[in-house]
N, C-alpha and C positions, 0 to 999 in steps of 0.2 A: 587350424585356428581353433582356439577354445571359445567357450560361450561368452566370456567377458569381452574378448576382442570383437566378436561379432556384434555385440551390443554397442560398443564404442563406435565402430565403423558405421553401423547403420544409423545411429543417432546423428553422427556428423553429416552423413549424406542427406539426412532430412532437414538439416539446417541448425543443429545444436552446436553452438560455438564455445560455450562456457560450462564448466562443471564447478560448482561451489561444493566444497567437501570438508568433512571431518571424519575420516574413515577409521576403521579398526581392523582387527585380524580377519574378520569374515569378508572384508572388502579388498584384501590385498591383491587378489587377482585382477580386480578392476583398476587399482592403482597401477599395477604393472602394465595393463593394457593401455591406460592413458599415457604412460611414459613411453611405451614402445611405439605407439602410433603417432604421438605428438599432434593429434588432430584437434584437440580442444585446449583452450586456456583453462588451467586448473588454479582455482583460488581457494586458499586454505582459510577457514574460520576456526578460531580457538574455542568456539562454543557452537553447538548446533543451532541455537537461536539466531546467531549471526549468519550461518549458512542459509537457513530457510528465509530469513528476512532479506538477505542480499539477493536471493533468487527472485523474490517478489519484486524488489525494486528494479532489477534488471529487466524482468518481463514487462513491467509497466511502461518502460521506456523503449525497449527493443521491439515490443509487439509480438514476442514469441518466447517459448519457455527456454530457460536454462535447465540443466540437470543439477540435482543435489545428490551427494553420495553420503549416506548416513549409516550408522552402525547399530544394527539390531533394534529391539524395542526400546531399550533405555536411551539410545542415541536419538531415535526418532522422537521419543517423548521430550527430550531436551529441546527439540526444535518445533514442537507441536504448537506452541502459543502463536508463533508467527505464521505457521501454516493455517491456523484458525483465521488470522487476518486475511491471508491470501484467498482462502475459500470463501469468506464473506464478500471479498472484493471481486470474486470471479477472475482471479489472476492466474494465468497459465504457468504452472510449475510441474515439473516431472521429478519425482523422488525415486531414486534407486536406493533401496534399503537392503543391506546384507542380512542374511539369516544363516543360522547354523546349517551345516551340511545335513542332508536328509537322514543319513545313518546316525548322526549325532543327536538328533532331536529327542530320541527315546530316553536319553539319559538325564534330562532335566538339568543341564549344566547351569552354572551360576547366572549366566546371562540369558537363559531361556525365558521366554514369555510368549503369550498369545499375540504374535505380531500382527496378524490380520485384524484382530479385535482392537489392537492399539492404534493402527493407522486409520481405521474406518471412519471415526468421527471427524477426521480432519481431511478427508479425501473425497473427491467426487467419483473416482474410479480406483479400484484396487484389484490387483491380480498377483498371484504367486507363480513364479516360473516352475516348469515341470521337467524340462530337458534342455540340454545345451543346444540342441538342434533348433528349438523353437524359441529360445530366449530372446533373440533379436526381434522376432516377429511380435513377441509380447511387448517389447520396448516400443516398437512402432505403433502398436495399439494404444499404449499409454501416451505416447507423444501426440497422437491424433486426438485422444480424449482431452488432454490438457489444452490443445490448440483450438478445439472446436468452440464456436461462438457461444457465450461471450468469454470463455476461458474457464479453467478449473484446475484443481489439484489432482494429479494422477500419481499413484504410488505403485511401483513394481517391486515386489519382494523377490530377492535373488538368493536362493540357497547357495552356499559357498561352493559346493561340489559342481553345480551347474556352470559356475564361472570358470573353474579350472579344468573341467572335462573337455576333451577334444570333441570335434563334431559341430562347432559353431557355424552357422550359416547366415551370411549377410541378408537382411530382409529389406524389401523396398518400402518406401514411405507409404503410410496409409493416409488417405485424404481426410482432413478434419471436416466435421459437419459445419456447413456455413450457417449464417443467420437465417432463420425461417422468415418467410414472407408474411406480411400482415394482410388479413382479409379486408376487402372493400367495406364490409359492414362495420368493422372496427373504426375505419377512417370516418365513415358517416356518423357513427355514434359520437366520436370525439368532436367532430365539427359542430354537431348539435349541442354538445355540452359546453363548449367554449363561449366566452362572453364575459361581461362584467360580473364579478363575484366568483369567477372560476380561476383555478390555478393549473398551469401546465407544468407538471413535475417531470423534469428530464434527468436521466442518469446514464450510466454505462458509457457506450461508445459515443453517444451524442456529445458528452462533455469533453471528449478527447479530440473533437473535430471542430475547428473554428467556423467552418462553413455551416455545419449543422447547428451550432450555437446561434449563429446569425439568423438562420432560418427560424429557429424556435422563438427568438426575440421578435422576428418579423410577424410570426403568427400571433404572438401575444399583442403586438401593436395593432394588428388588423382587427382582432376580435375583441379587444378590450380586456382580455384576461391578463393575469400576472404569470410570470414564469419564474420557477425556482428549481433548485437542485436538492437532492437529499443531503443530510448532514455529513455523511461519510462517503467519499468517492475515491476510487483508485487513482484517478488523474483528471485534472481540469486544465484546459488551455485558457489562459487569461492574460490580462495586461492590455496595453494600448492597442486599439484597433479591434478588440474583441468585446463582446457584450459582457457586462458585469452581472452575473447571475447570483442572486441571493441564495444562501443555503439555509436549510432548516436548522435552527440553533440546537446545540446540545442540551443546555439547561431546560428542564421540562416546562417551567413557567414561561420562559421566553419563546419556546416552540409553540406552546398553546396560543400565546398571544399573536405570534406571527401568522398562524394558520386560522385564527378565529374568524376572519372576514370571508372565508370561502364556503360556498355551499355546493360547489362541484369541483372535482379534481380529475384531471386527465393524466394518466401515467404513461411515460415513455421510457422503457428499459429501467423502470423503477417500481418499487412496491409501496403500498400504503405506509406512510411513516408511523412508527411506533416509538414510544419512549424506551430509552436504554434499560430502565428498571421500573418496577412498580413502586409507587409512593402512596402513603396514606392520603386519601381524599383527592387523588389525581387519576385521570383515565390512562389506560395503556395506549389507546389509539389517539394520535395527536390531532387528526382532522376533527372538526366539530361533529357532534352527534347529528346524524341525519344528512351529512354531506354525501352527495352522490359521487361514487368513484367509477370512472370509466377507464379501462385499460386500452390504450392505443397499441402499445407494443410490449409484450412480455420481455423479460431479460434475455430470453433465448431467441428473440425475434430481431428483425432489422429496424431499429429505431430511426436511423437516418433516412432510410427509404420511406418509412411511415410518415415522418415529418414532411418529406418532399410531397407525398401524396396528399397530406392534409393541407399543405400550403396551396397546392393546385386547387383543391376543393373550395377553400375560403378566399382564394385570390390574394394570398400573401406573398411578399418578396422578402429577401434577406434584409434585416435591419442594418442600418448604418450606425455603427457604434458611436455614441457621444462620449468621446474619451474623457475619463476622469482626469482631474488635475495631476500633473506629474508630482509625486511626493518630493518634498524639499527636506534637506538635512536639518535636524533639530539644533536648537541652541544648546549651549552648555547647561547642564542641569542633571538632577538625579534621574535614575531609570524607573520612573513611574510607568504605568501601563501605556499612556498616550505617547510619551517620549520613546519608549521601547518600540512601539509599533512604527512610529515615524522613522526612527533610526534604521530599522531593518528594511522597510519598504524603499526608502530613499537610496539605499546602497545596492539594490538588486540590479544587476546588469542585464542586457539583452540576452535572451536564450538561457536564463537561469533555470535550474530545476530546484524548486523549493520543496523540502520535505517537512511536513508539519506534524510534530508531536508536541505542540505547546501545551495543550490541555486547558490551562486556565489563564495564562498571561499573554499579553500582546494580542488581545482579541480584535483590535482594529487593524492589524497588519494586512489582513486580506482585503479590507476596504481600501486602504492606502495603496496596496499593490495593484489595484485595478487600473491605476494610472501609470504604473511602471512599464518598462519595455516588455514586449511579449515574453511569456514564461510558462513553464509547466508546474503545476501544483499537485504534489502527491501527499495524501493524508492517511492516517491510521483508519482502517476500514472495519475491523472487527472488535475494537475496544481492548485488545490484549496489548498492554503497554510493553515498551521495549523494542519497538520496531524502527524508530527513527534512525539510529546510527547504522544498522544493517541495511535499511531501505536506501539510505543515501549512498552506501557503499556499492550496492548493486546498480543503482542509477548511474553512478559515475563510471562504472565499467561498461555499461551499455552506451553511454554518450561521453566519450573521453574528451570531446571538444567543447563540452558545456560545463560551466561551473555549477556545483551543487552546494546549496545552503541548507543545513539541517537546523531547524528551530526546535530545540530539544529541552523538554522539561527535565529538571535535575533528577527527580526521583526515578523517572522512567529510564534515564540514561544508565543508571546503575544495573539494569537488567542485562544489557548487552554491550557494556563498555568495551569488551574485547574487540569489537568491530573497529575501533581506532587502530589497533595493531594491524589489521588487514589493510586499512586505508594507507598506513605508512609503508607497509611491505609492497603494496601495489602502486604507490606513488600517485594516489588519486586526488583530484582537485575537489576536495570536500571541505567546506567551512562549517564546523559544528558550533552553534551558538547555544551555550548552556544557559537556560533561564533559571538562575539560582535564587530561589526564594526559600530554600532550606526546609521545605515541607512537602507533604502530599496535600497540596492546597485544594485539589479537586475533591478530596474526601472530606475535608472540613465542611464544604458546602453540602455534600451528600448527607453528612451527619445531621445537619440542620433540617434538610428536606424530609427526612424520615421522622421528624418530630422530636429528636433527642435534645437533651439539655446537657451538653458535654461538660465534664469536669476535667481535672488535671490529668487523670489516667488516660482518658479517651484522647485528649489533645496530644499527650506525649506519644501515643502510638502513631500519630500522623506527623511527627516532627523529625527532621533530619539533622538536628544538632546533637551535640555531646557524643562524639566530636563532629565539627564541621567537616564536610567533604571538601577536599582540595582537588578540584578538577584539573587545575593546571599541572599539579604534580602527577596526577594519574595519567594525564595525556602524555606528558614528557616521558614517563616510565614505559610507554608503549611506542615511543618514537615520533610523537606528534608535537610540533611546536605549539605553545599555548601562551595566552596572556589574559589577565583579569582586568576588567573595565568597570568603572562605577559611574560613568558619565555618558549621557546620551550622544553628545557630539563625538566623543572618543569611540563609542561603539560603532557609529556610522563610519568613521574613518577606518576602523579596524576591519570591518566587513568589506568595505570598498577596496581596501588594499589586498586582503586575503584572496578574493576571488580571482585576482590576476596572477597569483602565485601557482606554480604547477602542482604542488603537493598539498597534503592536508594541513589544517590549522584548527585549533580549538580556541574559542573565545568564551571566557566565563563572565557573563553579564550579571553583576550583583544588583538585584532588584530591590526596590523599596516598596 
């Protein structure tokens, strides 16, 4: 057995079922091992950003890492943007990155680069293999690092000769590090801080567990505190029967206003909220100056157990969700922001997985969706755009029995549009709704926030016209059926029909 086969067999035994790949010459021995063993589902992405984003979406829904197979430093660099999102979201991903054979590195071949330095900023764990005999053991260490609470990006660098050399040895799984316990003193401090004027900011695994969400809402009710979530989260369970948790808004003025009433904050698997960027005459920290911050559970700790201990101390029980009204289908009319939000929310079926890369439009869809049937909501976590289509692809592979709806900004869609081809190839039930406003609308707002007085040259750099993008033609060119809609009622009907079809669909929503 060679080193490559030992890695594949060991990863499969540890529970790795899928490999998202865009391999090159240095990975051919691993391609061969995947073919000979037939132990993993192999999913091809036409661009490495699709590969890494799909691995992210898979892990968020499967609760365990997939593997990626990437080609040298340039291939990893192509996928790094979505690995940035995964690292910020603490999503478990295991990258297998091919490297030149050891004897070839001295010649500085055209694809040579400092691979360890390339992967380090986007990885929580990095290791380079040194022998065929220990390569599988290295892979098990990487798998455990990715799987340890709360999750992380692990990257194993694989020199080509270690893959083809004989002497591979299957390695047993390495136990991931579980969530750390919270000290009693932290629970006491949190209980003392809660009350009117305080906010309980919950993130991480708490948002992924309806029972933990209900307990957080119950603690807030009992103590008179508010409960909120960070603005960017890897997954939230929401919909009917589940508490509606407000999130910290993205626009800095809205965020400052939303948090202005609090003088104490208790953090559970969350960090103190900060602005995405610095702005003239605006603070970087979003909580009011002088707000006392108490950490109940770090992101590496067990937030759900901490909430249970806090509930016992303050005498709280899980809140009974007061269900929001079920969203109704909109009337015939143009796709303004309110009609767009209503059309999408009313079409969401039970068990939907919603991927959110809207950025600027449909801002009320989350509010409306609070009354929709139970669903999972996945959002961009690191701000690196172009994750929506790949994220939806991976989520659909993890949960083939659940429909996936990707709410996709048009500018961001162009970063990883190749993911539609993978959806068609794999026959995935993904409905991509392109929110077509023909501009980088979010940057127009940012231009004003920094105090600029934009003229025609600045605005032209944020415009996606001349020529207009034809998403229907682009989708059909990659094997995905598509339709364009300009009416709110028509959009609702199109989404409601698409989620019941077995394969992918793209709907280009022409916004006003």
